[in-house]
Steps between C-alpha positions, in 0.01 A plus 500: 500500500566608860158667514330181375675286762423750778132510408488118490650474850272772640182330373623165630557633853164678503303192401701280735407723793135521394467123482715401795206439735266329255730283292401143417739248351490510122619141504151398606465496122674192369805542282385539144587582143345745261510708184583869476523763229466868430654814358872586497662843463872475431782733413879496498663629818855543618745785452511463122134415455379798701697742282300414186149587380348165595141469623298218652385225268172326584483123470361202686605205714331168578596177671468266797614499862509279808447623857656286776478611864803451722347673808157644579586827327783423258478319168743420220357566156684379190351584163552505124365779279518611140579871524535781247757769576706753306462871436366763260708787365352847469578561132321551168461125441393409856771236479490233766687196622271208582659242729320180600621295797406204711525637855566256785460679835540338842316727741476508878148620579405634846131509595426782744137385492289258300469767231804726499849369417838627392761308302853512366752266346744424218400444140675339206382574145565318172476699178273332243462779243648843430414738220511864399186663363403838358229680304572705189311603186188316613676167553655311789848358454687258725812286522656267750757630750800281577671733748280415802623280785332159506471502881388766742513495881330736737277558801123524535306664781140607543170505687203267460151443632292182509140542387211257559452176303870453429567826316803718577640828374852639525735768383871431464825654382769316300852625567725358228865461603650348183591740215256476208775502235759227454866586439439857612600721793171692480315509834150433367258275689142374474289686756123505528168460680245221476133507600358149532180306564531141615288201593602228749356152457 
């Protein structure tokens, strides 16, 4: 985690310096709203999660956002996304926990130029579905899990770039801070990366 944060800061400072003399206010674009979606790669982190044979589970996310400038270079961006999380266990059945949430981030986005931006902010997540799946003897079995916390809170940070004709791309990291399991002392958290493509109207 420290390496990820260090790399994020280093890239931010480099791009800031490179654009310092040729920056134009991103707020020349009017505040807008848009749609965004992409791939998600989640696992369980934390002291107890890291000690198990969990691997990244691929899923997807999709939703809407609003982008409201408060200065020439800073914007507040609330959003709402359906997001798949969970983990896969490295065992004979490839068993996996599939968690579906509605994520509600409130991001502060800084535009170092019209294209490049960095962002961070808090995120609340509401659990809408949780199940356990596995494959055995040529069949897939599943059942509902009732030991997952209904609410999750965490932080989001990442890097984005605005493309022509309203398109944008970004990569972000979700740092879950609420334990995955209810009524448990296990330090297991949702942690994962998202790669997204968006369109601003």
